[in-house]
C-alpha positions in Angstrom: 57.8 129.0 118.4 57.5 127.6 121.8 54.4 127.9 124.0 55.4 131.3 125.6 54.0 130.0 128.9 57.4 129.0 130.3 57.1 132.2 132.5 54.3 130.5 134.4 56.1 127.2 135.1 56.5 128.0 138.7 53.2 129.7 139.4 51.5 126.7 140.8 54.0 126.9 143.8 53.3 130.7 144.4 50.7 132.3 146.6 48.4 135.0 145.1 50.6 137.8 146.5 53.7 136.1 145.3 52.2 135.7 141.9 51.5 139.4 141.7 55.1 140.1 142.6 56.2 137.6 140.0 54.2 139.3 137.3 55.6 142.7 138.3 59.1 141.2 138.1 58.8 140.6 134.3 58.0 144.1 132.8 58.2 144.7 129.1 61.3 146.9 128.8 61.5 150.1 126.9 64.3 150.9 124.6 66.0 153.2 127.2 65.6 150.7 130.0 66.9 147.9 127.9 69.9 150.0 126.8 70.7 151.0 130.4 70.5 147.4 131.6 72.7 145.9 128.8 75.3 148.7 129.2 75.6 148.3 132.9 79.0 147.4 134.2 80.1 143.8 134.3 82.3 142.7 137.2 85.7 141.4 136.4 84.9 138.1 138.0 81.6 136.3 138.0 80.2 133.1 139.7 79.2 130.9 136.8 75.9 128.9 136.9 75.7 126.3 134.1 72.3 125.6 132.5 71.4 122.3 130.9 68.7 123.0 128.4 68.2 126.7 127.9 70.0 129.9 126.8 69.4 133.2 128.6 69.1 136.4 126.6 69.5 140.0 127.9 66.2 141.3 129.2 64.4 138.0 129.2 63.0 136.6 132.4 63.0 132.8 132.9 62.4 130.5 135.9 65.0 127.7 136.5 65.2 124.9 139.0 68.6 124.4 140.8 69.4 120.9 142.0 73.1 120.4 141.7 75.1 120.9 144.9 77.6 123.2 143.3 74.7 125.3 141.8 72.8 125.4 145.1 75.9 126.8 146.9 76.3 129.5 144.2 72.6 130.6 144.3 72.7 130.8 148.1 75.8 132.9 148.1 74.7 135.2 145.3 71.2 135.8 146.7 72.8 136.8 150.0 75.1 139.4 148.2 74.4 141.3 145.0 72.2 138.6 143.4 74.3 138.7 140.2 75.4 135.5 138.5 76.9 134.6 135.1 74.6 132.2 133.1 76.3 129.9 130.6 74.9 126.9 128.7 76.6 123.5 128.8 77.4 121.8 125.4 76.0 118.4 126.4 72.7 118.6 128.2 73.1 115.1 129.5 76.3 115.9 131.3 75.5 116.0 135.1 78.7 117.8 136.2 80.3 119.5 133.2 83.9 120.5 133.2 85.0 124.1 132.2 85.8 123.0 128.6 82.3 121.5 128.3 80.7 124.9 128.7 80.1 127.6 126.1 82.3 130.6 126.7 79.7 133.2 125.8 76.9 133.8 128.4 74.6 136.3 130.0 74.9 138.3 133.2 71.7 137.6 135.2 69.9 139.2 138.2 68.2 136.8 140.6 64.6 138.2 141.0 63.1 135.6 143.1 64.2 132.5 145.1 61.7 129.8 145.9 62.5 126.7 148.1 60.9 123.5 146.7 59.6 120.6 148.9 62.2 118.2 147.5 65.1 120.4 148.8 65.9 122.0 145.5 65.5 125.6 144.8 63.8 127.5 142.0 64.9 131.0 141.0 63.6 133.6 138.6 66.3 135.3 136.8 66.5 138.2 134.3 69.3 138.6 131.7 71.2 141.9 131.7 74.2 141.9 129.3 76.3 139.4 127.4 79.8 138.5 128.5 82.7 136.3 127.3 84.8 134.1 129.6 88.5 134.7 129.5 89.5 132.0 131.9 88.1 130.1 134.9 89.6 131.3 138.2 88.2 128.6 140.6 86.1 125.5 140.5 85.2 125.0 144.2 82.8 125.5 145.8 81.4 126.7 142.4 82.8 127.9 139.1 84.2 131.5 139.1 85.6 133.0 135.9 87.3 136.2 134.8 85.0 137.7 132.1 84.9 140.6 129.7 82.0 142.4 127.9 80.8 140.9 124.6 81.0 143.7 122.0 77.7 144.1 120.2 77.3 146.3 117.1 74.0 148.1 116.4 74.4 148.6 112.6 70.8 149.2 111.7 68.8 152.4 112.4 66.1 154.7 111.2 63.5 153.7 108.7 65.3 150.4 107.9 65.1 149.4 111.6 61.4 150.4 111.9 60.5 148.3 108.8 62.4 145.3 110.0 60.9 145.4 113.5 57.4 145.8 112.0 58.0 142.7 109.7 59.3 140.6 112.6 56.3 141.6 114.8 53.8 140.8 112.1 55.3 137.4 111.4 55.5 136.6 115.1 51.9 137.7 115.7 50.7 135.4 112.8 52.6 132.5 114.3 50.9 133.1 117.7 47.5 133.2 116.0 48.1 130.0 114.0 49.6 128.0 116.8 46.9 126.4 119.1 49.4 126.0 121.9 50.5 129.7 122.3 48.2 132.0 124.3 46.9 135.1 122.5 48.5 137.3 125.3 51.9 136.5 123.7 50.9 138.4 120.6 49.9 141.4 122.7 53.2 141.2 124.6 55.2 141.1 121.3 53.4 144.2 119.9 54.0 146.2 123.1 57.8 145.7 123.0 59.5 148.9 121.8 63.1 148.0 122.1 64.4 146.3 118.9 67.2 144.5 120.8 64.9 143.2 123.4 62.3 142.1 120.8 65.0 140.0 119.1 66.1 138.5 122.4 62.5 137.8 123.5 61.7 136.0 120.2 65.0 134.2 120.1 64.4 132.9 123.6 61.1 131.3 122.6 62.0 130.0 119.1 61.5 126.3 118.6 65.1 125.5 117.6 68.0 123.5 119.0 70.2 124.6 121.9 73.2 125.0 119.6 71.2 127.2 117.3 70.1 129.4 120.3 73.6 129.7 121.5 74.7 130.7 118.0 72.1 133.5 118.0 73.5 134.7 121.3 77.0 134.9 119.9 76.1 137.0 116.8 77.8 140.3 117.2 75.9 142.5 114.6 72.3 143.5 114.9 71.6 143.0 111.1 72.9 139.4 111.1 70.9 138.5 114.1 67.8 140.1 112.7 68.2 138.2 109.4 68.7 134.9 111.2 65.7 135.3 113.5 63.5 136.2 110.5 64.6 133.1 108.7 63.6 131.0 111.7 60.2 132.7 111.9 59.5 132.1 108.2 60.4 128.5 108.6 58.0 128.2 111.6 55.4 130.0 109.6 55.6 127.5 106.8 55.4 124.5 109.2 52.3 126.0 110.8 50.6 126.7 107.5 51.2 123.1 106.4 49.9 121.9 109.8 46.7 123.9 109.3 46.2 122.4 105.8 46.7 118.9 107.3 44.2 119.6 110.1 41.6 120.8 107.7 42.1 117.8 105.5 41.9 115.5 108.4 38.6 117.1 109.4 37.3 116.5 105.9 38.5 112.9 106.0 36.8 112.3 109.4 33.5 113.6 108.0 33.8 111.2 105.1 34.7 108.3 107.5 31.6 109.1 109.6 29.5 108.8 106.5 31.2 105.6 105.4 30.7 104.2 109.0 27.0 104.9 108.9 26.6 103.2 105.5 28.6 100.2 106.6 26.5 99.8 109.7 23.4 99.7 107.5 25.1 97.2 105.1 26.1 95.1 108.1 22.5 94.9 109.3 21.4 93.8 105.9 24.1 91.1 105.7 23.2 89.8 109.1 19.7 89.3 107.9 21.0 87.4 104.9 23.4 85.3 107.0 26.6 86.7 105.5 28.0 88.2 108.6 30.8 85.7 109.2 32.4 86.3 105.8 32.2 90.0 106.4 34.1 89.6 109.7 37.0 88.1 107.7 36.9 91.1 105.4 36.8 93.4 108.4 39.9 91.8 109.9 41.6 92.1 106.6 40.8 95.8 106.4 42.0 96.4 109.9 45.2 94.6 109.1 45.6 96.8 106.0 45.1 100.0 108.0 48.0 99.1 110.3 50.5 98.9 107.4 52.1 101.5 105.1 51.7 101.1 101.4 52.9 103.0 98.3 50.3 105.4 97.1 49.4 103.4 93.9 49.1 100.1 95.9 46.9 101.8 98.5 44.5 103.0 95.8 44.2 99.4 94.4 43.9 97.9 97.8 41.1 100.2 98.9 39.3 99.7 95.6 39.5 95.9 96.0 38.5 96.0 99.6 35.4 98.0 98.8 34.6 95.6 96.0 35.1 92.6 98.3 32.6 94.1 100.8 30.0 94.5 98.1 30.5 91.0 96.7 28.3 88.3 98.3 30.2 85.4 99.9 28.6 82.9 97.6 29.6 84.7 94.4 32.2 82.9 92.2 34.7 85.7 92.3 34.6 86.3 96.1 37.4 83.9 96.8 39.5 85.3 93.9 39.2 88.9 95.2 39.8 87.8 98.8 43.0 85.9 97.9 44.3 88.9 95.9 43.7 91.4 98.7 45.3 89.0 101.2 48.4 88.8 99.1 48.6 92.6 98.8 48.2 93.0 102.6 50.7 90.3 103.5 53.5 91.5 101.3 56.2 93.6 103.2 55.7 96.9 101.3 58.3 99.5 102.3 59.5 97.2 105.1 63.3 96.7 105.1 65.5 94.9 107.6 68.4 96.9 108.9 71.7 95.9 107.4 74.5 95.0 109.7 77.4 97.0 108.4 80.1 95.8 110.8 82.9 94.9 108.3 85.1 93.1 110.8 82.2 91.0 112.1 81.1 90.2 108.5 84.6 89.0 107.6 84.7 86.9 110.8 81.4 85.2 109.9 82.5 84.4 106.4 85.8 83.0 107.7 83.9 80.9 110.3 81.7 79.3 107.7 84.1 78.9 104.7 87.8 78.2 104.3 89.6 80.0 101.5 87.4 81.7 98.8 89.3 85.0 99.3 88.0 86.7 96.1 84.4 86.1 97.0 84.9 87.3 100.6 86.7 90.4 99.4 83.8 91.2 97.0 81.2 90.9 99.7 83.2 93.1 102.1 83.6 95.7 99.3 79.8 95.7 98.8 79.2 96.2 102.6 81.8 99.0 102.6 80.2 100.9 99.8 76.7 100.3 101.3 78.0 101.8 104.6 79.2 104.9 102.9 76.3 105.2 100.4 73.1 104.2 102.1 70.9 104.1 98.9 73.2 101.8 96.9 71.5 99.5 94.5 72.2 95.8 95.3 74.5 94.1 92.8 73.6 90.9 91.0 76.2 88.3 91.7 76.6 84.9 90.0 78.8 82.2 91.7 79.9 79.7 89.1 82.1 76.7 89.4 82.2 72.9 89.8 79.7 71.2 92.1 80.3 71.0 95.8 82.6 74.0 96.2 80.2 75.9 98.6 78.2 78.2 96.3 74.8 77.8 98.0 76.2 77.6 101.6 78.2 80.8 100.8 74.9 82.6 100.2 73.6 81.6 103.6 76.8 83.0 105.2 76.5 86.3 103.4 72.9 86.6 104.6 74.0 86.0 108.1 76.9 88.4 107.9 74.6 91.2 106.5 71.7 90.4 109.0 69.3 89.7 106.1 66.6 87.1 105.6 67.8 84.3 103.3 65.5 82.9 100.6 66.5 80.2 98.1 64.7 78.5 95.3 66.0 76.5 92.4 65.3 77.7 88.9 66.8 74.6 87.4 64.3 72.8 85.3 61.8 75.7 85.2 60.0 75.8 81.8 57.2 78.2 82.4 57.6 82.0 82.4 54.7 82.3 84.9 56.9 80.7 87.6 58.8 83.9 87.6 56.2 86.5 86.7 53.1 84.8 88.1 49.7 83.9 86.6 47.0 86.3 85.8 44.1 86.3 88.2 41.7 85.2 85.6 43.1 81.6 85.9 41.8 79.2 88.5 44.4 78.7 91.2 46.5 81.6 90.0 49.4 82.7 92.3 52.2 85.3 92.1 55.6 84.2 90.8 58.4 82.6 92.8 60.1 86.0 93.3 57.0 87.5 95.0 56.4 84.3 97.0 59.9 84.4 98.4 59.5 88.1 99.3 56.4 87.2 101.3 58.2 84.3 103.1 61.1 86.6 104.0 58.9 89.3 105.5 61.1 92.1 104.3 61.7 93.8 100.9 65.4 93.4 101.0 66.2 89.7 101.6 69.1 87.9 100.1 67.6 85.8 97.4 69.5 82.9 95.9 68.5 81.6 92.4 70.1 78.2 92.3 71.2 76.4 89.1 70.4 79.3 86.8 72.3 77.5 84.0 69.7 74.7 83.9 66.6 76.8 83.1 64.5 75.2 80.4 62.4 76.6 77.6 59.3 75.4 75.8 55.9 76.6 74.4 55.0 78.1 77.7 57.7 80.7 77.4 61.3 81.3 78.3 61.9 81.9 82.0 65.4 83.3 81.3 63.7 86.2 79.5 61.6 86.9 82.5 64.7 87.0 84.6 66.2 89.7 82.5 64.0 92.3 84.3 64.5 90.7 87.7 68.3 90.7 87.5 68.8 94.2 86.2 69.3 96.9 88.8 68.2 99.6 86.4 64.8 97.9 85.9 63.9 95.8 88.9 62.7 98.7 91.0 59.5 98.5 88.9 59.1 94.7 88.7 55.7 93.8 87.4 54.1 90.5 88.5 51.1 89.4 86.4 49.1 88.4 89.5 49.7 91.5 91.6 49.2 93.9 88.6 51.1 96.6 90.5 54.8 97.3 90.5 57.1 96.0 93.2 60.5 97.4 94.1 63.2 94.7 94.0 66.2 97.1 93.8 67.1 96.4 97.5 67.1 92.6 97.1 70.5 91.1 96.9 70.3 88.5 94.2 72.9 85.7 94.0 72.7 83.2 91.3 74.7 79.9 91.1 75.7 77.9 88.0 78.1 75.1 87.0 78.4 76.0 83.3 78.1 79.5 81.8 77.7 78.3 78.3 74.0 77.5 78.7 73.2 80.9 80.2 71.9 83.4 77.5 74.4 86.2 76.8 71.9 88.9 77.7 71.3 87.4 81.1 75.0 86.7 81.7 75.7 90.3 81.0 73.5 91.5 83.8 75.4 89.5 86.4 78.8 90.0 88.0 80.5 86.6 87.6 82.6 85.3 90.5 84.4 82.0 89.8 84.7 79.5 92.7 87.5 77.2 91.7 88.1 73.7 93.0 89.8 73.2 96.3 93.5 72.1 96.6 94.5 69.1 98.7 95.6 71.5 101.5 92.3 73.4 101.4 90.3 70.1 101.5 92.3 69.0 104.5 91.6 72.3 106.4 87.9 72.1 105.4 87.7 68.6 106.7 89.3 69.4 110.0 87.4 72.6 110.6 83.9 71.8 109.2 83.3 68.3 107.9 84.7 66.2 110.8 82.9 68.2 113.6 79.7 68.2 111.6 79.8 64.4 111.1 80.7 63.9 114.8 77.5 65.8 115.8 75.2 64.2 113.2 76.3 60.7 114.2 75.9 61.1 117.9 79.6 61.0 118.7 81.8 63.3 120.8 85.2 64.8 119.9 87.0 62.4 122.2 85.3 59.4 120.6 86.2 60.1 117.0 89.5 61.4 115.8 91.0 61.3 112.4 94.7 62.0 111.6 95.7 64.5 108.9 97.4 61.7 106.9 94.2 59.6 107.1 92.2 62.5 105.7 94.7 63.1 102.9 94.4 59.4 102.0 90.6 59.7 101.8 90.9 62.8 99.6 93.5 61.3 97.3 92.3 57.7 97.2 88.5 57.7 97.7 87.3 60.9 96.1 87.9 62.7 92.8 86.1 66.0 92.7 86.6 69.8 92.9 84.3 70.2 95.8 83.9 68.4 99.1 80.5 66.7 98.9 81.9 63.1 98.3 84.6 63.8 100.9 81.9 64.6 103.4 80.1 61.4 102.6 83.3 59.4 103.1 84.0 61.1 106.4 80.4 60.3 107.3 81.1 56.6 106.5 84.1 56.7 108.8 81.9 58.3 111.6 79.1 55.7 111.1 81.6 52.9 111.2 83.0 54.1 114.5 79.5 54.8 115.9 78.4 51.2 115.0 81.4 49.8 117.0 80.8 52.0 119.9 77.1 51.2 120.0 77.9 47.4 119.9 80.3 48.0 122.8 83.3 46.8 120.8 85.2 50.0 121.5 84.7 53.2 123.5 86.6 55.5 121.1 88.6 55.5 117.9 91.6 57.3 116.5 91.7 56.6 112.8 95.1 56.5 111.0 96.2 55.8 107.5 96.2 52.0 108.0 92.6 52.0 109.4 91.0 53.7 106.3 90.6 50.5 104.3 88.9 48.7 107.2 86.1 51.3 107.0 86.0 52.4 103.4 87.3 49.3 101.5 90.0 49.2 98.9 91.4 52.4 97.4 89.2 53.5 94.4 91.4 56.1 92.7 95.1 56.2 92.0 97.0 59.3 91.1 97.8 59.6 87.4 101.6 59.7 86.9 103.0 61.0 83.7 103.5 58.0 81.5 107.2 57.1 81.4 107.5 55.8 77.8 110.2 55.2 75.4 107.9 55.3 72.4 107.6 58.5 70.3 104.1 59.9 69.8 102.8 60.1 73.4 102.2 63.6 74.8 101.0 64.6 78.3 98.3 67.2 78.2 96.3 68.9 81.0 92.5 68.9 81.0 89.7 70.6 83.0 86.8 68.5 84.1 83.8 69.3 86.3 85.6 67.4 89.1 88.8 69.5 88.8 92.0 69.2 86.7 93.3 65.9 85.2 96.1 64.4 83.2 95.3 63.8 79.5 97.4 61.5 77.4 97.4 61.9 73.6 98.7 59.1 71.5 99.8 59.3 67.8 100.8 56.5 65.5 101.5 56.0 61.8 100.9 53.2 59.4 101.3 52.6 55.6 98.4 54.2 53.8 97.4 57.2 51.7 97.9 60.1 54.1 94.6 59.8 55.9 94.0 61.3 59.4 92.0 59.1 61.8 90.9 60.5 65.2 89.4 58.3 67.9 88.6 58.7 71.6 85.1 60.4 71.4 86.5 63.8 70.6 84.4 66.9 69.8 84.6 69.0 66.7 86.8 71.6 68.2 89.4 69.1 69.4 89.4 67.4 66.0 90.0 70.7 64.3 93.0 71.3 66.7 94.5 68.0 65.4 94.1 69.2 61.8 95.7 72.5 62.7 98.6 70.6 64.3 99.1 68.5 61.2 98.9 71.5 58.9 101.5 73.4 61.0 103.9 70.3 60.9 103.6 70.0 57.1 104.6 73.6 56.8 107.8 72.9 58.8 108.5 69.4 57.3 111.7 70.3 55.5 113.0 72.2 58.5 112.5 69.2 60.8 113.8 66.6 58.3 110.5 64.9 57.6 110.2 63.4 54.1 107.1 64.3 52.0 106.3 60.6 51.9 105.4 60.7 55.6 102.3 62.8 54.8 101.4 61.2 51.4 102.0 57.5 51.9 101.5 57.1 55.7 98.2 57.3 57.6 98.2 59.3 60.9 96.1 57.9 63.8 95.4 60.1 66.9 93.8 58.6 69.9 92.9 60.0 73.4 92.4 57.2 76.0 89.3 57.0 78.2 87.3 56.6 75.0 83.9 56.4 76.8 84.3 59.9 78.1 83.4 62.8 75.7 86.2 65.3 75.2 86.2 68.6 73.5 87.8 72.1 73.7 90.7 73.9 72.1 93.1 73.6 75.1 94.6 70.4 73.9 96.1 72.1 70.9 99.7 72.2 72.2 99.6 68.6 73.3 98.2 67.4 70.0 101.0 69.3 68.1 103.6 67.7 70.4 102.3 64.2 69.9 102.1 64.6 66.1 105.5 66.2 65.9 107.0 63.4 68.1 105.7 60.6 65.8 106.9 62.2 62.6 110.3 63.3 63.9 110.7 60.1 65.9 111.9 62.2 68.9 110.4 61.2 72.2 108.6 63.7 74.4 110.2 64.5 77.8 108.3 62.5 80.4 108.4 65.4 83.0 106.6 67.9 80.8 102.9 68.6 80.5 101.2 71.3 78.5 97.9 73.1 77.7 97.0 75.8 75.2 95.1 76.6 72.1 96.9 76.8 68.7 96.0 78.8 65.6 96.8 78.3 61.9 99.1 81.3 61.9 101.2 79.9 64.8 99.9 81.8 67.8 99.3 80.2 71.2 96.1 81.5 72.8 95.1 81.4 76.5 92.7 78.8 78.0 90.8 78.4 81.2 91.0 76.2 84.3 94.7 77.0 84.9 94.5 76.5 88.7 92.9 73.0 88.4 95.2 71.9 85.6 98.3 73.1 87.5 97.3 71.1 90.6 96.7 68.0 88.5 100.2 68.4 87.0 101.7 68.6 90.5 99.8 65.5 91.7 101.0 63.6 88.7 104.7 64.3 89.4 105.2 66.7 86.5 108.2 69.0 86.8 107.6 71.6 83.9 104.3 73.0 82.8 104.0 74.8 79.4 101.3 77.4 79.2 100.2 80.3 76.9 101.9 83.6 77.7 98.6 85.3 78.5 97.9 82.7 81.3 100.8 83.9 83.4 98.5 86.1 85.4 96.4 83.1 86.3 99.5 81.3 87.7 100.4 84.4 89.7 97.0 84.2 91.5 97.6 80.7 92.8 99.1 80.4 96.2 102.8 79.9 95.9 103.1 77.1 98.5 100.6 75.1 96.4 102.7 75.1 93.2 106.1 75.0 94.9 108.5 72.8 92.9 106.8 73.4 89.5 108.6 75.1 86.7 106.6 77.1 84.2 107.3 77.9 80.5 105.2 80.5 78.7 104.6 80.7 75.0 103.0 83.2 72.7 104.1 81.4 69.5 104.2 77.7 68.5 107.7 77.7 67.1 109.7 76.9 70.4 107.4 74.1 71.5 109.3 71.3 69.8 112.6 72.3 71.3 111.1 72.5 74.7 109.2 69.2 74.8 111.1 66.8 72.4 114.3 65.0 73.0 117.2 66.1 70.9 118.0 62.7 69.3 115.5 60.7 67.3 114.8 57.1 68.0 114.8 56.3 64.3 115.9 58.4 61.4 112.7 59.9 59.9 114.1 59.6 56.4 114.7 55.9 56.9 111.3 55.2 58.6 109.2 57.1 56.1 110.8 55.9 52.9 108.8 56.3 49.7 106.6 53.4 48.8 107.8 53.6 45.1 111.3 52.1 45.8 109.7 49.3 47.9 107.3 48.4 45.0 110.2 48.1 42.5 112.1 45.9 44.8 109.1 43.6 45.4 108.5 43.4 41.6 112.0 42.3 40.9 111.8 39.7 43.7 108.6 38.3 42.2 110.2 38.0 38.8 113.2 36.3 40.2 111.1 33.7 42.1 108.8 32.9 39.1 111.6 32.2 36.5 113.3 29.2 38.3 109.9 27.6 39.1 108.9 27.5 35.4 112.2 26.0 34.4 111.9 23.3 37.0 108.4 22.3 35.8 109.5 22.0 32.2 112.5 19.8 33.2 110.2 17.4 34.9 
């Protein structure tokens, strides 16, 4: 309840006689007087006086200050006539001049009891509520509001013993509240107990309840006595609970203060002893540490540990061996941002704008981040996801993390876990070791200064493992939203909540990440950039950056689009843009050198100028080999630097049916060659290949670029095509490239890196690309303008591949080329016998 002294707000402006009159103006109404007043006639039209921050109830007397011009005119006019006004409350208390629709339409007829002129020109009036009315419509707005009103029907539905019991309960509760509250005068309790009218009692208490303006207005608008009585009782009970709790807190605080006084006395004695021993300077540091700890909020379990360690530190002499250990531990506990979180910036449009400013393309990643922000905006306590950006080097994984942190208004912390071989780097060392520290996670939290930074774990696929433990096993707890809210660091020995930290890991290769750790992360693939994307990145980011870093201006250094395309195609071969940035930097340095030596004042670099700055072209686009020889297939391969053309050559020679494979191929690729040969043997008669081709001829398969290791199942279709071509003597179409895994039962399985392989095919001048059927969805995700002009064929079985890639007519008849060796041996034998017989005759004749 409120202070009940609102009735005396104006008394400091009244003389002694006026104060006596004022007190007489607020009598406690009897039930008959209250009934007579509330049932008095209400005029059809009333001048309306809006109030900002109070609600007037019938029978209640309140003082108000009138300052608005419209209200001053109304009060002056009313006081000169019948002193009757209509009091309504405005909906927005900050509105200086409310319109009719900004006022509540249920109010109280009031009688002006006293008018007091204030020194500042405003007027204060004392008014008493009479009866409740409802506004039908406003008649005029000038010089003040006038409205047509009607009585507000009120139903007295409780009587007899039930009414007496209810009133007694309300009075007892209100009296207890008065007694418990230190701000309410005891006279208020006497006033409440002397009220005989039930309706006035409810109005009087409602007027002084510590509730919002909207809730007070709702009480005024209740039409039945029982509902209003129940509502008021609920508010009184709630207030009673708050006051009881406050009393408990006050008594507890008093006990704590007594204990603090005792502790202070003992510490003063301890301080005097330490000053005699010359240990005062060290204790000053401890004192500062304690003061710093008192300013921060800690979880309950951490506060207990901290207080215990601080007390232990104060008792430990400065020259003791463990003094420094305890001090460092306490300092870490105090410096960590327990329960301190930065406020997330959940402006989705601004976040998307920042991501677009810093990075070109990467639509999937941007969409995922905006989705996370959207859910976080709707569900405030959402657990942060664990994301893993994987893809080739230089595609912007780390820099994307910085952009996300900026878009979310979070602190950014990055550390590389690549090469970590000690589990303690993640979980920390125990305090028993000399030089022990918390793990890298807790160290990063301290640097960030908040408990919800964006933490980037770089190169998570390169974590090592040795006798010191496996760091990836320690990361299992860190990167699990269901566990990391109780992360345990060996140094702290208390749990730390990491659930609000947004972890983002980066990797180049998922194969080296343990399956359990990979399962805890949401994988987001960042593919290599297309030529068009690299061009746009160069224009928007790389060229302006190099201009700034090399001391140039935009007008001094210009590069045409064709020149940038030549640098991309002829001087770099990568999925990302790191080498491209270096080459553009070389161009910028070359121009800066000429400008500094006053050879030129500015430069516009075109295609012809590139070789002057960067030298001869280093890379040439692979064009599908135009060959007239059977046995050469064009495959598509994925490399860490993007897609590439892969030529597979097959040849045969007289032998015993051996299979030779060269080109530094891995086991999986060798097995694909064996599968291709087995499949071809099963269809030999159908394709017109004699049995001698497999029994009396050796097959040699070679993949050029022999110094580069190659492996993977995606070359299966190309291997099958090459082997089929050499045995059927039908050339492979020179405008076709293919990729896909084959099986022994004739199925074609999907493979990865479709976007990179498709772009490589387009660069090489390929017209048709053959892919597994289940990779069609990957092609649909590629921008259509990037693959414009390419034709795609999709297979789920190996059977149609030969008709798609092989020419119809063979170069040589397979039956003629792969004749059985037996017939050749018989012919050679007859020839030898024929040659030997004449020679012997000739010798004998001589």
